C-alpha positions as CSV (number, residue, x, y, z in Angstrom):
1,M,133.4,189.7,-10.7
2,K,134.7,192.0,-12.9
3,R,137.2,194.8,-11.8
4,R,139.9,197.4,-12.8
5,H,142.8,198.3,-12.0
6,I,144.3,201.4,-11.2
7,L,147.5,203.5,-10.6
8,V,147.3,205.0,-7.3
9,A,151.7,206.3,-6.4
10,P,153.3,206.3,-9.0
11,A,156.5,206.2,-7.4
12,T,155.8,202.8,-5.5
13,C,153.6,201.2,-8.5
14,V,150.9,200.2,-6.1
15,L,148.2,198.6,-7.8
16,L,144.1,198.5,-6.3
17,S,142.1,196.6,-7.3
18,L,138.7,198.2,-7.7
19,A,135.4,196.3,-7.7
20,Q,132.8,197.0,-10.4
21,A,129.9,198.0,-7.9
22,G,131.6,201.1,-7.0
23,P,134.7,202.8,-4.8
24,A,134.9,201.1,-1.7
25,F,138.1,199.6,-2.4
26,A,140.2,200.6,0.6
27,Q,140.9,197.1,3.2
28,S,141.7,199.7,6.1
29,C,141.6,203.3,7.3
30,E,145.9,203.9,6.3
31,E,144.8,202.6,2.6
32,A,141.7,205.1,2.6
33,W,144.1,207.4,4.3
34,Y,146.4,207.1,1.4
35,Q,144.0,206.9,-1.4
36,R,142.2,209.9,-0.2
37,N,145.3,212.0,-0.5
38,I,146.7,210.7,-3.2
39,L,143.4,212.7,-5.1
40,F,144.8,216.0,-3.2
41,K,148.6,215.3,-3.7
42,E,148.4,215.1,-7.9
43,A,145.9,217.8,-7.9
44,G,148.5,220.0,-6.0
45,Y,147.6,220.4,-2.8
46,C,149.8,222.1,0.2
47,F,149.7,219.1,3.4
48,K,150.0,221.1,6.4
49,T,150.1,217.5,9.1
50,P,153.5,216.1,9.6
51,R,152.6,212.5,8.4
52,A,150.7,213.7,5.1
53,I,154.4,215.8,4.7
54,R,156.2,213.1,5.3
55,T,154.7,210.6,3.2
56,F,153.9,212.8,-0.3
57,G,156.1,216.2,0.3
58,N,154.9,219.4,-0.6
59,A,157.2,220.2,-3.8
60,G,155.1,221.3,-6.4
61,C,151.8,222.4,-4.0
62,R,149.8,225.0,-5.7
63,Y,146.9,225.2,-3.2
64,D,146.6,226.0,0.6
65,D,142.9,225.2,1.1
66,Q,141.7,221.5,0.1
67,A,138.6,223.5,-1.3
68,D,140.6,225.6,-4.4
69,V,141.8,222.0,-5.3
70,P,140.7,221.4,-8.7
71,L,139.0,218.1,-8.4
72,S,136.4,216.4,-11.3
73,A,132.9,215.9,-9.8
74,R,134.2,211.9,-10.3
75,Q,137.3,212.8,-7.8
76,R,135.2,214.8,-5.0
77,A,132.6,212.1,-5.5
78,A,135.7,209.3,-4.7
79,I,136.7,211.7,-1.8
80,A,133.6,211.5,-0.1
81,E,132.8,207.7,-0.5
82,I,136.8,207.3,1.1
83,Q,135.4,209.9,4.3
84,A,132.6,208.0,4.6
85,F,134.5,204.9,4.9
86,E,136.9,206.3,7.5
87,R,134.2,207.8,9.8
88,A,131.8,204.0,9.5
89,R,135.5,202.6,10.3
90,G,136.1,205.1,12.8
91,C,140.0,205.8,11.4
92,P,141.8,208.8,12.7
93,P,141.7,212.1,11.2
């Protein structure tokens, strides 16, 4: 199986393998939560939950509403797939 890698957490240099078949790359609810939110962090979202603020911080954030965050169609599709994974697994919000 052909694999590609992306850097999802520059501060910690965490590499995740993504199967060529698609972005169902999370193996757990925790990974899915992180992968979804790192996309928002990198695009300037201002987090509201204590967990997200602890994990990502709000330094340099610019957008209070997720709908206003400038994400590409590809990023929005990845987020939708991660959310589908989270729903299917019964992950906490």
